[in-house]
C-alpha positions as CSV (number, residue, x, y, z in Angstrom):
1,X,15.2,21.8,-0.7
2,X,12.9,22.3,-3.6
3,X,15.3,25.0,-4.9
4,X,18.3,22.8,-4.9
5,X,20.7,24.0,-7.7
6,X,22.3,21.5,-10.1
7,X,25.9,20.7,-9.4
8,X,26.3,18.3,-12.3
9,X,29.1,19.0,-14.8
10,X,29.3,16.9,-18.0
11,X,32.8,15.6,-18.5
12,X,32.7,13.7,-21.8
13,X,31.5,14.8,-25.2
14,X,28.7,12.2,-25.1
15,X,27.5,13.5,-21.7
16,X,27.6,17.1,-23.0
17,X,25.6,16.2,-26.2
18,X,23.0,14.2,-24.1
19,X,22.8,16.9,-21.5
20,X,21.6,19.5,-24.0
21,X,19.0,17.2,-25.4
22,X,17.8,14.8,-22.7
23,X,19.3,15.7,-19.3
24,X,18.6,12.3,-17.8
25,X,22.1,11.9,-16.3
26,X,21.8,15.4,-14.8
27,X,18.5,14.4,-13.2
28,X,20.1,11.3,-11.6
29,X,23.2,13.1,-10.4
30,X,21.0,15.9,-8.9
31,X,18.9,13.3,-7.1
32,X,22.0,11.7,-5.7
33,X,23.3,15.0,-4.4
34,X,19.9,16.2,-3.2
35,X,20.2,17.8,0.3
36,X,18.5,15.3,2.6
37,X,17.6,15.8,6.3
38,X,20.3,14.1,8.3
39,X,17.9,12.7,10.9
40,X,15.9,10.4,8.6
41,X,15.4,7.0,10.3
42,X,14.9,3.5,8.8
43,X,11.1,4.2,8.3
44,X,12.3,6.4,5.4
45,X,13.9,3.4,3.6
46,X,10.6,1.9,2.4
47,X,10.5,4.2,-0.6
48,X,13.5,2.4,-2.0
49,X,12.2,-1.0,-1.0
50,X,8.9,-0.2,-2.9
51,X,10.8,0.8,-6.0
52,X,12.6,-2.5,-5.9
53,X,9.4,-4.4,-5.4
54,X,7.8,-2.8,-8.4
55,X,10.8,-3.7,-10.6
56,X,10.6,-7.3,-9.4
57,X,6.9,-7.5,-10.1
58,X,7.2,-6.1,-13.6
59,X,10.2,-8.3,-14.5
60,X,8.6,-11.5,-13.2
61,X,5.2,-10.6,-14.6
62,X,6.5,-10.1,-18.1
63,X,8.2,-13.5,-18.0
64,X,5.0,-15.2,-16.7
65,X,2.9,-13.5,-19.4
66,X,5.1,-15.3,-22.0
67,X,3.8,-18.6,-20.8
68,X,0.3,-17.9,-19.4
69,X,-2.8,-18.6,-21.4
70,X,-5.8,-16.3,-20.7
71,X,-8.4,-18.9,-21.5
72,X,-10.8,-20.4,-19.0
73,X,-10.1,-23.9,-20.3
74,X,-6.4,-23.6,-20.2
75,X,-5.5,-20.9,-17.6
76,X,-5.2,-23.2,-14.6
77,X,-3.2,-25.8,-16.6
78,X,-0.9,-23.1,-17.9
79,X,0.0,-22.0,-14.4
80,X,0.7,-25.6,-13.5
81,X,2.8,-25.9,-16.6
82,X,4.8,-22.8,-15.7
83,X,5.5,-24.4,-12.3
84,X,6.6,-27.8,-13.7
85,X,7.9,-27.4,-17.2
86,X,9.3,-23.9,-17.6
87,X,12.9,-23.6,-16.5
88,X,12.9,-21.7,-13.2
89,X,9.1,-21.3,-13.6
90,X,8.3,-22.2,-10.0
91,X,10.8,-19.7,-8.7
92,X,9.5,-17.0,-11.0
93,X,5.9,-17.7,-10.1
94,X,6.5,-17.9,-6.4
95,X,8.6,-14.6,-6.5
96,X,5.7,-12.9,-8.3
97,X,3.0,-14.2,-6.0
98,X,4.9,-13.5,-2.8
99,X,6.2,-10.2,-4.3
100,X,2.7,-8.9,-4.2
101,X,2.5,-9.5,-0.4
102,X,5.9,-8.0,0.1
103,X,4.8,-5.0,-2.0
104,X,1.8,-4.4,0.3
105,X,3.8,-5.0,3.5
106,X,6.2,-2.2,2.4
107,X,3.4,0.1,1.2
108,X,1.4,-0.2,4.4
109,X,4.5,0.6,6.5
110,X,5.4,3.5,4.1
111,X,1.9,5.0,4.5
112,X,1.8,4.6,8.3
113,X,5.1,6.3,8.5
114,X,3.7,9.2,6.4
115,X,0.6,9.3,8.6
116,X,2.6,9.3,11.9
117,X,5.1,12.0,10.8
118,X,2.6,14.2,9.0
119,X,4.3,13.8,5.6
120,X,1.0,14.7,3.9
121,X,0.9,18.3,5.2
122,X,1.7,21.4,3.1
123,X,3.7,21.7,0.9
124,X,3.7,17.9,0.3
125,X,0.0,17.3,-0.4
126,X,0.6,16.2,-4.0
127,X,3.2,13.7,-2.9
128,X,0.6,12.1,-0.6
129,X,-2.2,12.3,-3.2
130,X,-0.1,10.6,-5.9
131,X,1.0,8.0,-3.4
132,X,-2.7,7.3,-2.6
133,X,-3.4,6.9,-6.3
134,X,-0.5,4.4,-6.5
135,X,-2.0,2.5,-3.6
136,X,-5.4,2.3,-5.3
137,X,-3.8,1.1,-8.6
138,X,-1.9,-1.5,-6.6
139,X,-5.1,-2.8,-5.1
140,X,-6.8,-3.0,-8.6
141,X,-3.7,-4.7,-10.1
142,X,-3.5,-7.2,-7.2
143,X,-7.2,-8.1,-7.5
144,X,-6.9,-8.6,-11.3
145,X,-3.8,-10.8,-10.8
146,X,-5.6,-12.9,-8.1
147,X,-8.1,-14.0,-10.7
148,X,-5.6,-15.1,-13.3
149,X,-4.7,-18.6,-11.8
150,X,-8.4,-19.5,-12.3
151,X,-8.6,-21.5,-9.1
152,X,-11.7,-21.7,-6.9
153,X,-10.8,-18.6,-4.9
154,X,-9.9,-16.7,-8.1
155,X,-13.2,-17.4,-9.8
156,X,-15.4,-16.8,-6.7
157,X,-13.5,-13.7,-5.7
158,X,-14.1,-12.3,-9.1
159,X,-17.8,-13.2,-8.8
160,X,-18.2,-11.4,-5.5
161,X,-16.2,-8.3,-6.4
162,X,-17.7,-7.7,-9.8
163,X,-21.2,-8.2,-8.5
164,X,-20.6,-5.3,-6.2
165,X,-20.2,-3.0,-9.2
166,X,-23.7,-3.9,-10.2
167,X,-25.0,-2.4,-6.9
168,X,-24.1,1.1,-8.1
169,X,-27.3,2.9,-9.3
170,X,-27.8,3.7,-13.0
171,X,-24.2,3.0,-14.2
172,X,-23.6,-0.2,-12.2
173,X,-25.1,-2.7,-14.6
174,X,-23.6,-1.4,-17.9
175,X,-20.1,-1.2,-16.2
176,X,-20.5,-4.7,-14.8
177,X,-21.3,-6.1,-18.3
178,X,-18.4,-4.2,-19.8
179,X,-16.0,-5.4,-17.1
180,X,-17.1,-9.0,-17.5
181,X,-17.5,-8.9,-21.2
182,X,-20.9,-10.4,-20.9
183,X,-23.7,-11.3,-18.4
184,X,-21.5,-13.8,-16.5
185,X,-17.8,-14.3,-15.7
186,X,-16.3,-16.3,-18.6
187,X,-13.5,-16.3,-21.1
188,X,-14.0,-12.6,-22.0
189,X,-13.7,-11.6,-18.3
190,X,-10.4,-13.5,-18.0
191,X,-9.0,-11.8,-21.1
192,X,-9.9,-8.4,-19.9
193,X,-8.4,-9.0,-16.4
194,X,-5.2,-10.3,-18.0
195,X,-4.9,-7.3,-20.2
196,X,-5.5,-4.8,-17.4
197,X,-3.2,-6.7,-15.0
198,X,-0.4,-6.5,-17.5
199,X,-1.0,-2.8,-18.2
200,X,-1.5,-1.3,-14.8
201,X,2.0,-1.9,-13.4
202,X,3.4,0.3,-16.1
203,X,0.8,3.0,-15.2
204,X,2.0,2.6,-11.6
205,X,5.6,3.1,-12.8
206,X,4.5,6.3,-14.4
207,X,2.8,7.5,-11.2
208,X,6.0,6.6,-9.3
209,X,7.9,9.1,-11.6
210,X,5.3,11.7,-10.7
211,X,5.6,10.8,-7.0
212,X,9.4,11.3,-7.2
213,X,9.0,14.5,-9.2
214,X,6.7,15.9,-6.5
215,X,9.1,14.8,-3.8
216,X,12.0,16.5,-5.6
217,X,9.9,19.7,-5.9
218,X,8.6,19.9,-2.3
219,X,11.5,18.2,-0.5
220,X,11.5,15.4,2.1
221,X,9.8,15.5,5.5
222,X,11.8,14.5,8.6
223,X,11.0,13.0,12.0
224,X,11.0,16.4,13.6
225,X,8.6,17.7,11.0
226,X,10.1,21.1,10.5
227,X,11.0,22.9,7.3
228,X,14.7,23.5,6.8
229,X,15.6,27.1,5.8
230,X,18.4,27.8,3.4
231,X,20.8,29.0,6.0
232,X,20.5,25.7,7.9
233,X,20.9,23.3,5.0
234,X,24.7,23.0,5.5
235,X,24.2,21.8,9.1
236,X,20.9,20.0,8.9
237,X,21.2,18.1,5.6
238,X,23.6,15.7,3.9
239,X,23.8,14.6,0.3
240,X,21.5,11.6,-0.5
241,X,24.5,9.7,-1.7
242,X,26.4,8.1,-0.1
243,X,24.7,8.5,3.3
244,X,21.2,7.4,2.5
245,X,22.0,5.1,-0.5
246,X,24.0,3.0,2.0
247,X,21.2,3.1,4.6
248,X,18.6,2.2,2.0
249,X,20.8,-0.6,0.7
250,X,21.2,-2.1,4.1
251,X,17.4,-2.0,4.6
252,X,16.8,-3.5,1.2
253,X,19.1,-6.4,2.0
254,X,17.2,-7.2,5.2
255,X,13.9,-6.9,3.3
256,X,15.2,-9.3,0.6
257,X,16.1,-11.8,3.3
258,X,12.4,-11.8,4.5
259,X,11.3,-12.0,0.9
260,X,13.6,-15.0,0.3
261,X,12.3,-16.7,3.5
262,X,8.8,-16.9,2.0
263,X,9.8,-17.6,-1.6
264,X,12.2,-20.5,-0.7
265,X,10.8,-22.0,2.5
266,X,7.0,-21.2,2.7
267,X,5.9,-20.0,-0.8
268,X,2.2,-20.8,-0.2
269,X,1.9,-19.5,3.4
270,X,0.3,-16.2,2.3
271,X,-2.0,-17.8,-0.3
272,X,-5.2,-19.8,-0.1
273,X,-5.3,-23.6,-0.5
274,X,-8.6,-23.4,-2.5
275,X,-6.8,-21.7,-5.3
276,X,-5.0,-25.0,-6.1
277,X,-8.5,-26.4,-7.1
278,X,-9.6,-25.6,-10.6
279,X,-12.4,-23.0,-10.8
280,X,-15.9,-24.6,-10.8
281,X,-18.9,-22.3,-11.1
282,X,-21.1,-25.0,-9.7
283,X,-19.2,-25.5,-6.4
284,X,-19.1,-22.5,-4.0
285,X,-16.2,-22.5,-1.5
286,X,-17.2,-22.6,2.2
287,X,-15.6,-19.2,2.8
288,X,-14.7,-16.7,0.0
289,X,-11.9,-14.4,1.0
290,X,-9.5,-12.2,-0.9
291,X,-5.7,-12.0,-0.3
292,X,-4.6,-10.9,3.1
293,X,-3.7,-7.4,2.1
294,X,-7.3,-6.7,1.0
295,X,-9.0,-8.2,4.1
296,X,-9.4,-4.9,6.0
297,X,-11.4,-3.4,3.1
298,X,-13.3,-6.6,2.6
299,X,-14.3,-6.5,6.3
300,X,-15.5,-2.9,5.9
301,X,-17.6,-4.1,2.9
302,X,-19.3,-6.8,5.0
303,X,-19.8,-4.5,8.0
304,X,-22.5,-2.6,6.2
305,X,-25.9,-4.4,5.9
306,X,-26.8,-2.7,2.7
307,X,-25.0,-3.8,-0.5
308,X,-24.6,-0.4,-2.0
309,X,-23.7,1.1,1.4
310,X,-21.0,-1.5,1.8
311,X,-19.5,-0.7,-1.6
312,X,-19.5,3.0,-0.8
313,X,-17.9,2.3,2.6
314,X,-15.2,0.1,1.0
315,X,-14.3,2.7,-1.6
316,X,-14.7,5.5,1.0
317,X,-12.1,3.8,3.2
318,X,-9.6,4.5,0.4
319,X,-11.1,7.8,-0.8
320,X,-10.8,9.4,2.7
321,X,-7.0,9.0,2.4
322,X,-7.0,11.4,-0.6
323,X,-8.4,14.3,1.5
324,X,-6.3,13.6,4.6
325,X,-4.1,16.7,4.1
326,X,-7.3,18.9,4.7
327,X,-8.7,16.8,7.6
328,X,-5.7,17.3,9.9
329,X,-6.1,20.7,11.5
330,X,-2.9,20.5,13.6
331,X,-0.1,22.9,12.8
332,X,2.4,20.3,14.1
333,X,3.4,17.6,11.6
334,X,5.1,14.9,13.6
335,X,3.2,12.8,16.2
336,X,6.4,12.7,18.2
337,X,5.2,16.0,19.7
338,X,1.5,15.2,19.8
339,X,1.0,12.7,22.6
340,X,-2.8,12.6,22.4
341,X,-2.9,12.0,18.7
342,X,-0.2,9.4,19.0
343,X,-2.5,7.4,21.3
344,X,-5.3,7.5,18.8
345,X,-2.8,6.5,16.0
346,X,-1.8,3.4,18.0
347,X,-5.4,2.5,18.4
348,X,-5.9,3.1,14.6
349,X,-3.1,0.6,13.8
350,X,-4.6,-2.0,16.2
351,X,-8.1,-1.4,14.6
352,X,-6.5,-2.0,11.1
353,X,-5.2,-5.3,12.3
354,X,-8.6,-6.2,13.8
355,X,-10.3,-5.4,10.5
356,X,-7.8,-7.7,8.7
357,X,-8.4,-10.5,11.2
358,X,-12.2,-10.1,11.0
359,X,-12.1,-10.1,7.2
360,X,-10.7,-13.6,7.2
361,X,-13.4,-14.9,9.5
362,X,-17.0,-16.0,9.0
363,X,-19.1,-13.0,9.9
364,X,-21.4,-14.9,12.3
365,X,-18.7,-16.9,14.0
366,X,-18.4,-16.3,17.7
367,X,-15.6,-14.0,18.8
368,X,-15.5,-15.4,22.3
369,X,-15.9,-19.1,22.8
370,X,-18.7,-21.0,24.7
371,X,-17.9,-23.0,27.8
372,X,-20.0,-26.0,28.9
373,X,-21.8,-24.1,31.6
374,X,-22.2,-20.6,30.1
375,X,-21.5,-18.3,27.1
376,X,-19.2,-15.4,27.8
377,X,-21.3,-13.0,25.6
378,X,-24.9,-13.8,24.6
379,X,-26.7,-12.7,21.5
380,X,-25.5,-11.3,18.2
381,X,-22.9,-9.1,19.8
382,X,-20.7,-12.2,20.1
383,X,-19.8,-12.3,16.4
384,X,-17.1,-11.0,14.1
385,X,-19.7,-8.9,12.3
386,X,-20.3,-6.6,15.3
387,X,-16.6,-6.4,16.0
388,X,-16.0,-5.4,12.4
389,X,-18.7,-2.7,12.7
390,X,-17.0,-1.2,15.8
391,X,-13.7,-1.3,14.1
392,X,-15.1,0.3,10.9
393,X,-16.7,3.0,12.9
394,X,-13.3,3.8,14.5
395,X,-11.6,3.8,11.2
396,X,-13.8,6.5,9.7
397,X,-14.0,8.4,13.0
398,X,-10.2,8.6,13.2
399,X,-10.1,10.6,9.9
400,X,-13.4,12.5,10.0
401,X,-13.8,13.3,13.7
402,X,-10.7,12.5,15.8
403,X,-8.1,14.1,13.6
404,X,-9.9,17.4,13.0
405,X,-11.0,17.8,16.7
406,X,-7.7,16.8,18.3
407,X,-5.8,19.0,16.0
408,X,-7.8,22.0,17.3
409,X,-7.7,21.1,21.0
410,X,-4.5,19.3,21.6
411,X,-1.5,21.1,23.2
412,X,1.6,19.7,21.5
413,X,5.0,19.5,23.1
414,X,7.7,22.0,22.3
415,X,9.2,21.4,18.8
416,X,13.0,21.8,18.4
417,X,14.0,24.8,16.4
418,X,16.3,22.8,14.2
419,X,17.0,19.2,13.3
420,X,20.3,19.3,15.1
421,X,18.9,20.5,18.4
422,X,17.6,17.1,19.7
423,X,21.0,15.6,18.9
424,X,23.1,18.4,20.4
425,X,20.9,18.4,23.5
426,X,21.2,14.7,24.2
427,X,17.9,13.7,22.5
428,X,15.8,15.3,25.2
429,X,14.4,18.2,23.3
430,X,11.4,16.4,22.0
431,X,10.3,15.3,25.5
432,X,10.3,18.9,26.9
433,X,7.5,21.4,26.9
């Protein structure tokens, strides 16, 4: 599909003039007519959903920036003024705040789909790597935005995360001072965070263009995980439009219904109540936690007793994703045909949820409660810290040990020769072998 020839024919004089100078219409038309595997399921609709989320976040963010004041004395009050005095300000702010959560829901599902179906394997390594870069930029942007309301959780979240930078040997302290704009978090810090938070979404948009460019060059994966030869394209592919634009459109409508449910009926459900208290450097919250979508990485950070080790583990949890295409030794892409690896993948998803849950708890809190007569588990093992450590060990083992070894030793099921075979054979082809 990477060698798809253009079928666009300019019809008007303006189109012909533009096509010879900036063939943007041709690019869009070619993308709409791109041969697409006919067996793509609804897990492939999250790409379009993510594009919509990015547009929503940029549009609402630009409007909020018109009214926000990046000053420690006025930031909290400016957010409250947006909510109360700006026409539609409460709707715009809630859309932007909940849009971040919707963005991460979609990106996590998008990445899990790519992991399950082996979308990172050759020749699609660059699609995956650019996608991981987008994910990292999303986390950075979300953290910077979390600080801007200048509530208690905003301030102390910034205090905890920026202090981690100082744990890096040699360069940590200079970078920390540059990031904060001084020895402590203050007005200069808020100005820097606001500037970077405004800038990074446009960097993400540029990376999305690279992501789509790489996708256009390498072609899309499919649930079966086989490459489509030229002589099978007529039978195994259909044009992207109208078949998948309609499918994506339906999925987007369902996603927007979920989005609207949070924005209109429970806009603060995914936030933290302490962020409606103005930042106070002299009062530490009882429990400092980031937003829910960062909790797994926060849990990994706390799982390591050494500060620098925790920082390396947290960044390593993201960094390992960049080298994933070279860690998977299996010649079979889709886990549909890899029963052993599919079991480990399900455990990986469960472990990710456990890490998210542990990240929201106090590390020393008991996992299993105490009865009047006896304790179910005695000692330090009965704490979220140890549960987090077990989950962290599995997270890294999944990529660094399980994936390479299972790929070498596993006997996969028989893969269909073509995309059409499972359909024509009644859907049983993938279960044979």
